[in-house]
ZALUMVEX-586728 format. One line per field, with one value per residue (C-alpha): residue number from 1; x negated, y negated, z; chain; residue in one letter. Coordinates in Angstrom, 2 decimals, decimal comma, always signed. Layout:
<pts>
k = c(NUM|...)
u = c(X|...)
v = c(Y|...)
w = c(Z|...)
c = c(A|...)
r = c(A|...)
</pts>
This chain:
<pts>
k = c(1|2|3|4|5|6|7|8|9|10|11|12|13|14|15|16|17|18|19|20|21|22|23|24|25|26|27|28|29|30|31|32|33|34|35|36|37|38|39|40|41|42|43|44|45|46|47|48|49|50|51|52|53|54|55|56|57|58|59|60|61|62|63|64|65|66|67|68|69|70|71|72|73|74|75|76|77|78|79|80|81|82|83|84|85|86|87|88|89|90|91|92|93|94|95|96|97|98|99|100|101|102|103|104|105|106|107|108|109|110|111|112|113|114|115|116|117|118|119|120|121|122|123|124|125|126|127|128|129|130|131|132|133|134|135|136|137|138|139|140|141|142|143|144|145|146|147|148|149|150|151|152|153|154|155|156|157|158|159|160|161|162|163|164|165|166|167|168|169|170|171|172|173|174|175|176|177|178|179|180|181|182|183|184|185|186|187|188|189|190|191|192|193|194|195|196|197|198|199|200|201|202|203|204|205|206|207|208|209|210|211|212|213|214|215|216|217|218|219|220|221|222|223|224|225|226|227|228|229|230|231|232|233|234|235|236|237|238|239|240|241|242|243|244|245|246|247|248|249|250|251|252|253|254|255|256|257|258|259|260|261|262|263|264|265|266|267|268|269|270|271|272|273|274|275|276|277|278|279|280|281|282|283|284|285|286|287|288|289|290|291|292|293|294|295|296|297|298|299|300|301|302|303|304|305|306|307|308|309|310|311|312|313|314|315|316|317|318|319|320|321|322|323|324|325|326|327|328|329|330|331|332|333|334|335|336|337|338|339|340|341|342|343|344|345|346|347|348|349|350|351|352|353|354|355|356|357|358|359|360|361|362|363|364|365|366|367|368|369|370|371|372|373|374|375|376|377|378|379|380|381|382|383|384|385|386|387|388|389|390|391)
u = c(-134,60|-135,50|-136,49|-134,54|-136,69|-136,88|-136,01|-138,96|-138,32|-139,83|-141,91|-140,96|-144,14|-144,55|-144,69|-141,36|-139,76|-140,78|-139,52|-136,11|-135,96|-136,77|-134,04|-131,48|-132,41|-132,00|-128,51|-127,47|-128,89|-127,18|-123,85|-124,21|-125,08|-122,00|-119,78|-121,09|-120,75|-117,11|-116,10|-118,11|-119,15|-116,58|-114,59|-115,01|-112,84|-110,60|-108,18|-108,38|-106,40|-104,45|-103,09|-105,78|-106,46|-103,57|-104,75|-107,24|-110,58|-111,68|-108,42|-108,45|-112,00|-111,03|-107,97|-110,17|-112,56|-109,60|-108,30|-111,72|-112,02|-108,61|-109,31|-112,81|-111,46|-108,75|-111,14|-113,68|-110,95|-109,84|-106,24|-104,26|-103,36|-99,84|-99,37|-100,26|-97,39|-97,36|-93,96|-94,14|-96,19|-94,67|-96,03|-96,34|-97,37|-98,05|-100,06|-101,00|-102,32|-100,83|-101,45|-99,81|-98,60|-99,18|-97,55|-99,16|-97,28|-99,40|-97,73|-99,63|-99,18|-98,41|-98,99|-102,56|-103,40|-101,87|-104,02|-107,18|-106,72|-105,50|-108,63|-110,90|-109,16|-109,13|-112,86|-113,64|-111,53|-113,18|-116,38|-114,65|-114,19|-113,83|-111,96|-109,79|-107,61|-105,75|-102,84|-101,47|-97,95|-95,40|-92,11|-90,85|-92,08|-93,01|-94,68|-97,95|-98,26|-101,25|-100,62|-103,60|-104,19|-106,83|-107,85|-104,64|-102,33|-100,39|-101,73|-101,29|-99,25|-100,31|-97,69|-98,82|-95,73|-95,66|-92,05|-90,96|-87,52|-87,18|-84,68|-85,89|-83,90|-84,91|-84,80|-86,89|-90,64|-91,85|-92,15|-95,02|-95,29|-98,65|-98,78|-102,00|-101,75|-103,75|-104,04|-105,11|-108,65|-110,59|-109,47|-111,86|-110,90|-107,21|-107,84|-109,64|-106,63|-104,47|-106,81|-106,60|-103,71|-101,14|-98,05|-99,18|-97,19|-99,28|-98,50|-99,85|-100,81|-99,12|-102,06|-104,75|-107,03|-105,64|-102,11|-100,23|-102,74|-102,88|-99,09|-98,53|-101,10|-99,64|-96,11|-97,34|-98,93|-95,75|-96,73|-94,33|-95,27|-94,07|-94,86|-97,21|-95,53|-97,80|-96,25|-97,47|-99,58|-100,23|-103,18|-102,34|-104,13|-107,28|-105,97|-104,98|-102,49|-103,56|-101,69|-97,91|-97,23|-93,96|-94,35|-92,05|-91,79|-90,06|-86,31|-84,26|-84,63|-88,44|-88,58|-86,42|-88,52|-91,81|-90,34|-89,20|-92,65|-94,42|-92,05|-92,72|-96,44|-95,80|-92,87|-90,96|-91,37|-88,90|-89,40|-91,40|-93,55|-95,17|-98,81|-99,82|-96,63|-97,12|-95,57|-93,02|-91,52|-90,67|-88,34|-84,83|-83,70|-86,54|-86,34|-82,62|-83,45|-85,96|-83,65|-80,73|-82,83|-83,98|-80,40|-79,39|-82,19|-81,56|-84,96|-85,83|-87,92|-90,76|-91,67|-95,47|-95,04|-98,03|-96,41|-94,55|-91,84|-91,00|-87,27|-87,52|-86,43|-83,59|-82,29|-82,39|-80,20|-77,72|-77,58|-77,25|-80,68|-82,42|-85,47|-88,22|-91,04|-94,68|-95,58|-99,34|-102,19|-104,84|-107,96|-108,16|-111,36|-113,53|-115,53|-114,96|-114,04|-111,54|-109,75|-109,63|-108,07|-105,44|-104,50|-104,22|-101,96|-99,78|-99,55|-98,68|-95,90|-94,42|-94,50|-92,64|-89,91|-89,79|-91,20|-93,83|-95,19|-98,87|-100,42|-104,01|-106,11|-108,35|-111,53|-113,85|-113,76|-109,94|-110,15|-112,67|-110,64|-107,40|-109,20|-110,31|-106,73|-104,96|-104,95|-103,30|-100,90|-99,70|-99,52|-97,81|-95,92|-93,93|-95,75|-93,21|-92,94|-91,89|-88,55|-87,50|-87,80|-85,85|-82,62)
v = c(-177,17|-173,64|-171,11|-167,85|-164,94|-162,22|-158,74|-156,50|-153,66|-150,45|-148,86|-145,27|-143,37|-139,69|-138,93|-140,67|-139,04|-135,57|-136,29|-137,40|-134,37|-132,10|-133,63|-133,34|-129,71|-129,00|-130,53|-128,44|-125,21|-125,86|-126,44|-123,21|-121,33|-122,50|-121,85|-118,29|-117,88|-118,98|-116,91|-113,72|-112,93|-110,74|-112,62|-116,05|-115,99|-113,18|-112,83|-110,10|-107,02|-106,17|-102,90|-100,83|-102,92|-101,41|-97,87|-95,90|-96,19|-92,74|-91,10|-92,94|-91,74|-88,13|-88,36|-89,68|-86,74|-84,30|-85,96|-85,64|-81,97|-81,15|-83,00|-81,55|-78,02|-78,49|-80,09|-77,29|-74,75|-76,81|-76,92|-78,79|-82,20|-81,76|-78,96|-81,19|-83,12|-85,47|-84,56|-86,71|-89,64|-91,00|-93,74|-92,15|-93,29|-91,78|-92,73|-96,11|-94,65|-95,13|-92,99|-91,78|-88,18|-86,47|-83,36|-81,94|-79,36|-77,28|-75,14|-71,87|-68,89|-66,22|-65,12|-63,98|-67,35|-69,07|-67,00|-67,64|-71,42|-71,58|-69,80|-72,16|-75,25|-73,73|-72,94|-76,50|-77,88|-75,57|-77,58|-80,48|-78,63|-79,24|-82,50|-80,83|-77,79|-75,78|-73,41|-71,11|-69,78|-68,51|-70,33|-67,85|-65,20|-68,00|-70,46|-70,47|-73,44|-75,01|-77,55|-79,76|-81,57|-84,27|-85,42|-83,78|-85,55|-83,74|-85,53|-83,16|-80,27|-78,26|-76,10|-73,57|-72,63|-69,79|-70,48|-74,08|-74,16|-77,94|-79,65|-82,72|-85,78|-87,57|-86,81|-89,57|-90,12|-90,82|-94,52|-96,20|-99,79|-101,20|-104,40|-106,30|-108,21|-111,21|-112,84|-116,47|-116,96|-115,46|-116,73|-114,58|-111,34|-112,16|-112,70|-109,36|-107,64|-109,04|-107,54|-103,92|-103,04|-102,28|-104,35|-105,03|-107,09|-109,88|-110,86|-114,37|-115,86|-119,26|-121,16|-119,62|-121,83|-120,95|-119,87|-122,06|-121,73|-117,94|-117,62|-119,80|-117,91|-114,56|-115,56|-116,92|-113,53|-111,66|-110,40|-110,28|-112,56|-112,24|-114,17|-112,53|-114,03|-114,21|-112,80|-112,30|-109,18|-107,33|-108,77|-112,28|-114,72|-112,55|-111,18|-114,25|-114,10|-117,55|-120,87|-121,18|-117,75|-116,63|-116,08|-114,30|-117,43|-119,32|-119,82|-119,45|-123,10|-122,95|-119,64|-120,99|-124,17|-122,26|-119,85|-122,81|-124,38|-121,15|-120,50|-123,98|-123,19|-120,11|-121,13|-118,71|-115,56|-112,70|-111,35|-111,31|-108,84|-109,24|-110,09|-108,49|-108,64|-105,50|-107,40|-109,56|-106,78|-104,74|-107,51|-107,02|-110,48|-112,26|-110,10|-110,84|-114,54|-113,71|-111,39|-113,78|-116,47|-114,08|-113,05|-116,68|-117,32|-114,13|-112,59|-108,97|-107,74|-105,26|-103,74|-103,35|-101,04|-102,31|-100,65|-97,36|-99,22|-101,76|-102,46|-104,41|-101,84|-100,37|-103,78|-105,06|-102,14|-102,93|-106,59|-105,94|-107,37|-105,59|-103,87|-101,30|-99,99|-99,19|-95,56|-95,79|-98,27|-97,76|-99,31|-99,44|-97,42|-99,21|-96,29|-95,33|-91,77|-92,89|-95,32|-92,62|-90,18|-92,75|-93,32|-89,53|-89,55|-92,24|-90,17|-87,04|-88,85|-90,13|-86,63|-85,25|-87,85|-89,66|-92,96|-94,41|-97,82|-98,46|-101,55|-102,56|-105,65|-107,88|-105,83|-105,08|-101,36|-101,42|-103,08|-100,48|-97,47|-98,82|-99,34|-95,70|-94,53|-96,90|-94,29|-91,50|-93,93|-95,31|-91,87|-89,76|-92,37|-95,52|-98,30|-100,99|-104,26|-103,50|-105,26|-102,23|-99,99|-102,05|-100,52)
w = c(+95,59|+96,69|+94,13|+94,08|+95,16|+92,63|+93,84|+93,33|+90,95|+92,21|+89,59|+88,86|+89,27|+88,36|+92,10|+92,81|+89,78|+90,94|+94,46|+93,13|+90,87|+93,80|+96,00|+93,20|+92,69|+96,41|+96,38|+93,36|+94,80|+98,14|+96,36|+94,39|+97,59|+99,45|+96,41|+96,24|+99,99|+99,90|+96,90|+97,24|+100,80|+102,59|+105,18|+103,59|+100,50|+101,62|+104,50|+107,12|+106,15|+109,29|+107,90|+109,60|+112,69|+114,64|+114,02|+116,08|+114,32|+115,55|+114,47|+111,15|+110,48|+111,23|+108,99|+106,18|+106,62|+106,51|+103,32|+101,72|+102,73|+101,22|+97,97|+97,59|+98,08|+95,47|+92,98|+93,41|+92,73|+89,72|+90,89|+88,26|+89,67|+88,27|+90,82|+93,79|+95,35|+98,30|+99,61|+102,73|+104,02|+107,21|+109,50|+112,94|+116,40|+119,80|+122,87|+121,41|+118,14|+114,67|+111,61|+108,41|+108,68|+105,33|+103,87|+100,74|+98,67|+96,28|+93,67|+93,08|+90,75|+93,34|+96,91|+96,21|+94,67|+97,70|+100,09|+98,09|+97,88|+101,47|+102,73|+100,82|+102,21|+105,69|+105,59|+104,54|+107,38|+109,93|+109,41|+111,17|+114,46|+117,40|+116,68|+114,03|+114,73|+112,08|+112,59|+109,90|+109,42|+106,91|+106,50|+103,89|+101,47|+99,10|+101,51|+103,42|+105,76|+107,46|+110,21|+110,97|+114,24|+114,63|+118,12|+119,34|+116,88|+114,14|+111,05|+108,06|+106,77|+103,71|+102,00|+99,39|+97,40|+94,86|+93,93|+93,48|+95,10|+95,20|+92,94|+91,13|+92,08|+88,90|+85,18|+83,65|+83,66|+87,25|+88,03|+89,85|+91,07|+92,15|+94,17|+94,80|+98,07|+99,32|+95,91|+95,74|+97,01|+94,10|+90,70|+88,66|+90,40|+89,99|+86,27|+86,00|+87,57|+84,79|+82,19|+83,43|+81,13|+83,86|+84,74|+88,31|+90,77|+92,31|+95,91|+96,53|+99,90|+100,17|+101,71|+99,49|+97,40|+93,97|+94,94|+92,48|+89,62|+89,77|+90,17|+87,08|+85,02|+86,07|+85,09|+81,75|+81,04|+82,01|+85,46|+88,36|+91,28|+94,86|+98,03|+100,54|+103,60|+106,68|+109,85|+113,38|+113,92|+117,13|+119,07|+117,85|+117,96|+118,03|+114,72|+112,71|+109,80|+108,59|+108,16|+107,96|+109,44|+111,01|+114,76|+117,18|+119,37|+116,54|+116,29|+113,12|+112,13|+112,36|+110,47|+107,64|+107,43|+107,14|+104,60|+102,50|+102,74|+101,75|+98,85|+97,45|+97,38|+95,22|+93,00|+90,81|+92,93|+92,63|+96,13|+99,35|+101,26|+104,64|+105,19|+108,50|+110,59|+112,69|+115,62|+113,78|+111,63|+114,74|+115,94|+114,59|+115,69|+113,87|+110,74|+110,56|+110,10|+107,36|+105,46|+105,78|+104,08|+101,35|+100,63|+100,36|+97,84|+95,83|+96,64|+97,46|+100,39|+100,17|+103,55|+103,60|+106,64|+108,60|+111,62|+111,93|+113,90|+111,20|+110,97|+107,69|+105,11|+107,21|+108,24|+104,65|+103,61|+106,38|+105,35|+101,61|+100,73|+97,82|+99,33|+98,89|+101,07|+100,56|+99,92|+100,40|+100,80|+98,15|+99,59|+103,36|+102,90|+100,34|+99,00|+95,39|+96,34|+98,99|+96,65|+93,97|+96,45|+97,41|+93,77|+93,40|+96,46|+94,88|+91,70|+93,68|+95,52|+92,26|+90,75|+93,77|+94,26|+90,92|+92,16|+94,46|+95,47|+96,13|+97,67|+96,98|+97,58|+95,46|+95,73|+92,83|+93,67|+93,44|+90,02|+88,83|+90,02|+88,53|+85,22|+85,31|+85,98|+83,58|+80,81|+82,82|+84,52|+81,19|+79,58|+82,26|+84,26|+83,79|+85,63|+86,49|+88,42|+91,98|+91,41|+89,32|+92,38|+94,92|+96,15)
c = c(A|A|A|A|A|A|A|A|A|A|A|A|A|A|A|A|A|A|A|A|A|A|A|A|A|A|A|A|A|A|A|A|A|A|A|A|A|A|A|A|A|A|A|A|A|A|A|A|A|A|A|A|A|A|A|A|A|A|A|A|A|A|A|A|A|A|A|A|A|A|A|A|A|A|A|A|A|A|A|A|A|A|A|A|A|A|A|A|A|A|A|A|A|A|A|A|A|A|A|A|A|A|A|A|A|A|A|A|A|A|A|A|A|A|A|A|A|A|A|A|A|A|A|A|A|A|A|A|A|A|A|A|A|A|A|A|A|A|A|A|A|A|A|A|A|A|A|A|A|A|A|A|A|A|A|A|A|A|A|A|A|A|A|A|A|A|A|A|A|A|A|A|A|A|A|A|A|A|A|A|A|A|A|A|A|A|A|A|A|A|A|A|A|A|A|A|A|A|A|A|A|A|A|A|A|A|A|A|A|A|A|A|A|A|A|A|A|A|A|A|A|A|A|A|A|A|A|A|A|A|A|A|A|A|A|A|A|A|A|A|A|A|A|A|A|A|A|A|A|A|A|A|A|A|A|A|A|A|A|A|A|A|A|A|A|A|A|A|A|A|A|A|A|A|A|A|A|A|A|A|A|A|A|A|A|A|A|A|A|A|A|A|A|A|A|A|A|A|A|A|A|A|A|A|A|A|A|A|A|A|A|A|A|A|A|A|A|A|A|A|A|A|A|A|A|A|A|A|A|A|A|A|A|A|A|A|A|A|A|A|A|A|A|A|A|A|A|A|A|A|A|A|A|A|A|A|A|A|A|A|A|A|A|A|A|A|A|A|A|A|A|A|A|A|A|A|A|A|A|A|A|A|A|A|A|A|A|A|A|A|A)
r = c(M|K|K|K|R|R|R|K|T|R|K|I|T|P|K|R|F|L|R|A|L|F|L|T|G|C|I|I|V|T|G|I|F|F|Y|Y|L|Y|H|H|I|P|G|T|S|S|T|D|Y|E|E|I|S|G|K|S|S|D|L|N|A|K|I|T|S|I|D|H|A|I|Y|E|S|L|Y|K|E|K|V|N|E|K|N|I|Y|F|S|E|I|T|P|S|N|A|N|G|C|E|W|D|F|T|E|V|T|I|K|V|R|D|Q|D|D|A|S|R|I|G|N|I|V|N|N|E|L|L|K|L|K|P|D|V|V|I|T|K|G|N|I|S|D|H|D|I|V|Y|N|I|F|S|L|G|F|H|T|H|R|I|R|L|V|S|K|D|T|R|E|K|S|Y|R|D|V|P|K|I|A|I|I|I|D|D|I|G|N|D|Y|E|L|A|S|S|L|M|D|I|G|L|P|L|T|L|S|V|L|P|S|S|V|Y|A|K|D|I|A|E|K|A|R|E|K|G|F|E|V|I|L|H|L|P|M|E|P|K|N|Y|P|A|V|N|P|G|P|D|A|L|L|T|K|M|D|E|K|E|I|R|A|I|M|G|K|D|L|K|K|V|P|G|V|S|G|V|N|N|H|M|G|S|C|F|T|E|R|E|D|K|M|T|Y|V|L|R|E|L|K|K|R|G|L|F|Y|L|D|S|R|T|T|S|N|S|V|G|F|R|L|A|G|N|M|G|V|P|A|A|K|K|S|V|F|L|D|N|D|L|S|S|K|A|V|K|Y|Q|V|E|R|L|I|G|M|A|R|Y|S|G|E|A|I|G|I|G|H|P|H|E|I|T|V|D|V|L|K|D|Y|A|G|I|L|N|K|E|F|K|V|V|P|V|S|E|L|V|K)
</pts>
């Protein structure tokens, strides 16, 4: 009868213990590294923001420098922000370039005050020559107008008005809606947005990591949630809208199926806005399928206007689908000063027309600037979910 061989038990020596401890530590550190990489390094946890990719980078940079020159001049002169109105911001395009044409109306005391402020703004803009050209004119006895051209494109108009002849089209406190797009890949940042003290609207990407969790938490806390529906951008597939996106090659059946799939991932939404979509939203035939499905489901459409040729808002009106459109993006330029200027622009638009819609993204700088402006927004405006501004 054979004896069973005993398995040798390896003695745990201090050397082996330290080696095991070292290997365990390496595994933990590696895990932490990749977690941090996924959640915090730009381009890993977030999706590309196509809003600016279709625009000329040179022209966009010049427009930003013009914006800064105008704001700096007005701040130096201590012009009351309540006298600064953004009377027009219109997506424009020519010769393959896209930009937002901006008209700023500044209410001044009298003609002398208009000349003084106008000269200061003009002198600041002259520093941007030769790429920036300014022309001056008088529309009436009460208006001095500066037209600004950047790289040959008409990008800005500044009106200095000593007599406010406009008639307010609203009687109540101006309303502002702020949507935060591309929600779903950073749970902590989404939570910090809910703690700002503003009734933001959160637009959730359907295939994001925490889409369902964040949407449920937001609704529990009383925030409006909408679906950030991926659509085909220009330069696709080099510019990628992500999984389960609507593409122009799809027929109505495919579009409806993907919309249904995306809506299931973010249940309980009140509406939809487009993620990217600078190509898709220019197609009336494809947008008809989208809007038809939204109407059937009782959802509104917010046109993010990632292209000046978007047909979404106009078509929704024709089809009887409740709709609204973006007034301004808040954070295409991620410097603190630039985001601040864009919030000021949103405020100026609301003061002029009675309402305005801003779209931001889940960036820490956006959270910080909105925190800084929460007091004035809550005091002088009525911040509302975007559903209150759909027509």
